[in-house]
C-alpha positions in Angstrom: 20.3 -6.7 15.3 21.1 -5.6 11.5 18.7 -6.8 9.2 19.0 -8.0 5.9 17.3 -5.7 2.7 18.7 -5.6 -0.6 16.2 -3.8 -2.3 17.0 0.0 -2.9 14.0 2.0 -1.5 13.0 4.6 -3.1 13.0 7.8 -1.4 11.4 11.7 -1.7 11.8 14.5 0.2 9.7 17.1 -0.8 10.6 20.6 1.2 11.1 24.0 0.2 13.7 24.6 3.0 17.2 23.3 2.4 18.2 23.0 6.1 15.0 20.5 6.6 15.9 19.2 3.5 19.9 18.4 5.0 18.9 17.5 8.1 16.3 15.1 7.1 18.6 13.5 4.3 21.2 13.5 6.7 19.1 11.2 9.1 18.2 8.9 7.0 21.4 8.0 5.7 22.4 7.3 9.4 19.6 4.9 9.2 20.7 3.3 6.3 24.3 2.6 7.6 22.5 1.6 11.4 20.4 -0.8 9.6 22.1 -2.1 6.8 19.8 -0.3 4.3 19.7 1.5 1.0 17.9 4.7 0.4 17.6 6.4 -2.9 16.6 10.4 -1.9 15.2 12.5 -4.4 14.8 16.1 -3.5 11.9 18.5 -4.8 11.6 22.4 -3.5 7.9 22.4 -4.4 5.2 20.2 -5.3 4.5 21.7 -8.5 8.4 20.1 -8.7 7.2 16.7 -7.4 4.1 16.3 -9.2 6.0 16.5 -12.8 8.9 14.8 -12.1 7.7 12.4 -15.5 6.6 8.4 -14.1 8.9 7.7 -11.5 7.5 6.5 -8.0 8.2 6.0 -4.5 8.2 3.9 -2.1 8.4 6.4 0.6 7.3 9.8 0.9 8.1 12.6 3.1 6.0 15.9 2.4 6.2 19.0 4.0 3.1 20.7 4.2 3.3 24.3 4.1 5.2 25.2 1.0 4.7 28.4 -1.4 2.4 27.3 -4.2 0.5 24.0 -4.4 0.7 22.9 -0.1 1.7 19.6 0.6 -1.8 18.4 1.2 -2.9 19.6 -2.4 0.0 17.7 -3.7 0.1 14.1 -1.9 -4.0 14.2 -3.5 -2.9 14.9 -6.7 0.0 12.1 -6.1 -2.5 9.5 -4.7 -3.5 8.8 -8.7 -0.2 8.1 -9.8 1.3 6.3 -6.6 -2.1 4.9 -4.3 0.8 2.7 -3.1 3.6 4.8 -1.3 4.1 5.5 1.9 3.5 8.8 2.6 4.6 11.1 5.5 4.2 14.3 5.9 7.0 16.6 7.9 5.6 19.5 9.3 5.4 22.2 11.8 2.1 22.8 11.8 1.1 19.5 13.6 -2.9 20.3 13.9 -3.0 20.6 9.7 -1.1 17.2 9.6 -4.0 15.4 10.9 -5.7 16.1 7.6 -3.1 13.8 6.1 -5.5 10.5 6.8 -7.6 12.4 4.1 -4.9 11.6 1.6 -4.1 8.3 3.1 -0.9 9.1 5.0 1.0 6.6 7.0 1.5 9.0 10.1 3.0 12.8 10.6 6.1 14.0 12.1 6.9 17.3 13.9 9.7 19.3 12.8 12.3 19.4 14.5 12.6 15.8 13.3 14.0 13.6 16.0 15.9 10.8 15.1 14.4 8.2 17.6 11.0 9.4 16.1 12.1 8.9 12.9 13.6 6.0 13.2 10.9 4.0 14.5 8.8 5.0 11.6 11.3 3.3 9.1 11.1 0.2 10.8 7.1 -0.5 10.9 7.7 0.6 7.2 10.5 -1.1 5.9 8.5 -4.1 7.5 5.8 -3.8 5.1 7.6 -3.1 1.9 9.3 -6.8 3.0 5.9 -7.9 3.6 5.5 -6.9 -0.2 8.5 -7.8 -1.6 7.9 -11.6 -0.6 4.3 -11.5 -1.6 3.4 -14.0 -3.8 2.5 -13.8 -7.0 -0.3 -15.9 -9.7 0.9 -16.1 -12.9 -1.7 -17.0 -15.6 -2.1 -16.9 -19.7 -4.6 -14.2 -20.6 -5.5 -13.3 -24.0 -3.1 -10.7 -24.0 0.0 -12.8 -22.8 1.6 -13.9 -19.8 0.6 -12.2 -17.0 2.2 -11.9 -13.3 0.0 -10.6 -11.0 0.8 -9.7 -6.8 -1.9 -11.5 -4.6 -2.2 -8.3 -2.6 -3.5 -6.7 -5.7 -6.3 -9.4 -6.1 -9.7 -7.7 -4.5 -11.4 -11.0 -5.4 -11.8 -13.7 -8.0 -14.7 -14.9 -9.6 -15.7 -18.2 -12.1 -18.3 -18.2 -14.7 -18.3 -21.3 -17.0 -14.8 -22.2 -15.9 -13.3 -18.9 -17.0 -11.3 -17.4 -13.7 -11.8 -13.1 -13.3 -9.1 -11.4 -11.4 -10.3 -8.4 -10.1 -7.7 -6.0 -9.6 -7.7 -2.3 -8.7 -6.2 -1.0 -11.9 -7.4 -4.0 -14.1 -9.5 -7.0 -14.6 -7.6 -10.0 -16.0 -9.3 -14.0 -17.3 -8.1 -16.9 -17.8 -9.3 -20.6 -18.2 -9.2 -22.5 -14.7 -10.2 -24.2 -11.2 -11.2 -21.5 -8.7 -10.5 -24.5 -6.0 -6.6 -24.9 -7.7 -5.7 -21.0 -7.2 -7.3 -21.3 -3.3 -4.9 -23.6 -3.2 -1.9 -20.8 -4.1 -3.1 -18.2 -2.5 -2.7 -17.7 1.5 -5.3 -19.1 3.6 -5.1 -16.5 5.8 -6.0 -13.7 3.0 -8.4 -15.2 0.7 -11.5 -17.3 2.0 -15.0 -17.8 -0.4 -18.3 -15.4 0.4 -20.1 -18.2 -1.7 -19.1 -21.0 -4.4 -18.0 -18.7 -7.4 -16.0 -15.6 -5.2 -12.5 -16.1 -3.4 -12.5 -12.4 -1.7 -9.1 -10.7 -0.4 -9.6 -10.2 3.3 -7.5 -7.0 2.8 -9.8 -4.9 0.5 -13.5 -5.7 2.8 -15.1 -3.0 4.1 -17.9 -4.2 5.8 -20.2 -7.4 6.1 -24.1 -7.6 5.9 -26.9 -10.1 5.9 -26.2 -11.2 2.7 -23.5 -9.2 1.0 -19.5 -8.5 1.5 -18.6 -5.1 1.0 -15.5 -4.4 -1.4 -15.0 -0.9 -2.0 -17.8 -0.4 -5.1 -18.2 -4.1 -4.8 -21.1 -5.9 -3.2 -20.9 -9.9 -3.5 -23.9 -12.2 -1.9 -22.1 -14.0 0.7 -24.0 -17.6 1.3 -25.4 -18.6 4.6 -23.1 -22.0 5.0 -19.9 -20.0 3.9 -21.3 -16.7 6.0 -20.1 -18.5 9.8 -16.4 -19.2 8.8 -16.1 -16.1 6.7 -16.9 -13.9 9.5 -14.5 -15.9 12.0 -11.8 -15.2 9.4 -12.3 -11.6 8.6 -11.7 -10.9 12.2 -9.1 -12.8 13.2 -7.5 -10.7 10.1 -8.5 -7.7 11.5 -6.6 -8.8 14.5 -3.4 -9.2 12.7 -3.5 -5.9 11.0 -5.0 -4.0 13.2 
């Protein structure tokens, strides 16, 4: 079954060996034909070349580890500052070092020489995630700076203080006047739930639930006794769906 996916997927291949680059590129083109996908493939022959490419970002990155100059692991560490949401694969003949890739949020690694079936399985997973992102609902709010469209998945939590809503994201906090109840109706109920009367939390960012608080990365939000049971149940269900 051929999927319908009109989005052009921006792919970077960071590889110093021409033969390895050509092999991976040809496998990607074969996958594009088989699955009716469109890949825009960019070639980088070193970590330095990739890091200094300007403001271009990529959906998927295939990174060799063993490269002259800055190796793949260090390139990935620096890359994450600019491309925190890119899907990163390490492509290497050094499988023992690829495990370190999880330190820089690599989604997986592929051992050279790349076998098409291994690549296809991983691409199917990532393209599915990209499709979900493309269809992700957005919240449009009026701020002092103008009209802002915020992806639901980028919102860590929403706070209300004196009828003013604060949308906390990783990059910034946006504020507007409104009702938390109205926002609650718009956002996916499977992803967002209140931990008390003034916080609406995106379960995607929850890292811990303790006796009287919920941890979201560096933030600790108070959880009320009346909301805790429902919150824990929703979080458990969320983990089950996304594990």
